[in-house]
C-alpha positions as CSV (number, residue, x, y, z in Angstrom):
1,M,0.1,0.0,0.1
2,A,1.5,3.2,-1.1
3,T,1.0,6.1,1.3
4,V,3.1,9.9,1.5
5,V,2.9,12.0,4.1
6,V,2.6,15.3,3.0
7,N,5.6,17.6,4.5
8,Q,5.0,21.3,6.6
9,G,5.4,23.4,3.8
10,E,5.3,21.3,1.0
11,S,2.5,22.1,-1.5
12,I,-0.3,19.6,-2.6
13,E,1.1,18.9,-6.6
14,S,4.8,17.6,-5.2
15,A,3.0,15.2,-2.6
16,L,0.8,13.8,-5.7
17,R,3.9,13.5,-7.5
18,R,6.3,11.7,-5.3
19,F,2.5,9.2,-4.7
20,K,2.9,8.9,-8.3
21,R,6.0,8.2,-8.3
22,K,6.1,5.6,-5.7
23,V,3.0,3.8,-7.1
24,M,4.9,3.3,-10.2
25,S,8.0,1.8,-8.2
26,E,5.7,-0.8,-6.9
27,E,3.8,-1.7,-9.4
28,I,0.8,-1.3,-8.2
29,I,-2.0,-0.7,-11.5
30,K,-0.2,-2.8,-13.6
31,D,-0.4,-5.6,-10.7
32,A,-4.1,-4.4,-10.7
33,K,-4.4,-4.9,-14.1
34,K,-3.1,-8.6,-14.2
35,H,-5.8,-9.2,-11.8
36,A,-8.7,-7.6,-13.6
37,F,-9.9,-10.4,-15.5
38,F,-9.5,-14.7,-15.1
39,M,-7.0,-16.3,-17.1
40,S,-6.5,-19.9,-17.4
41,R,-2.9,-21.4,-16.4
42,G,-3.4,-23.0,-20.0
43,Q,-3.6,-18.3,-21.2
44,K,-1.3,-18.1,-18.6
45,A,1.5,-20.1,-20.1
46,K,0.9,-18.9,-23.4
47,L,1.1,-16.2,-22.3
48,K,4.9,-16.3,-20.8
49,S,6.2,-18.2,-23.8
50,A,4.9,-15.8,-26.1
51,L,7.0,-13.5,-23.7
52,A,9.7,-14.8,-23.8
53,R,9.9,-15.3,-27.3
54,K,9.8,-11.7,-28.1
55,R,12.1,-10.6,-25.3
56,N,15.0,-13.7,-26.8
57,K,14.1,-12.2,-30.6
58,R,15.0,-9.5,-29.5
59,K,18.4,-10.1,-27.5
60,S,19.1,-11.6,-30.6
61,R,18.8,-9.5,-33.1
62,P,22.2,-7.1,-34.1
63,M,22.9,-4.3,-32.4
64,R,22.9,-1.2,-34.3
65,P,26.0,0.9,-34.3
66,R,25.0,4.7,-32.7
67,S,26.0,7.4,-34.5
C-alpha cells in the first residue's frame, strides 16, 4: 500500500508527484491490471512463452551502431 505523508510547507502537487512515483515503483497499477480478469493456467503459460520468444528474438538481433 503506497502512502505519502505531506510535509509541512510542501505543496499538494509535489506530494502527488511523490505518490505517483511510489505507485509506479511498487507496480500497483500493473498488479491491478493483471488481476482485472481471470486467466487460466494454460493461457498464462502461452502468454509467458510468447513473451519469452519475443524477448529472445529482440536479444538475438544485431545491435545497430550509434551515430
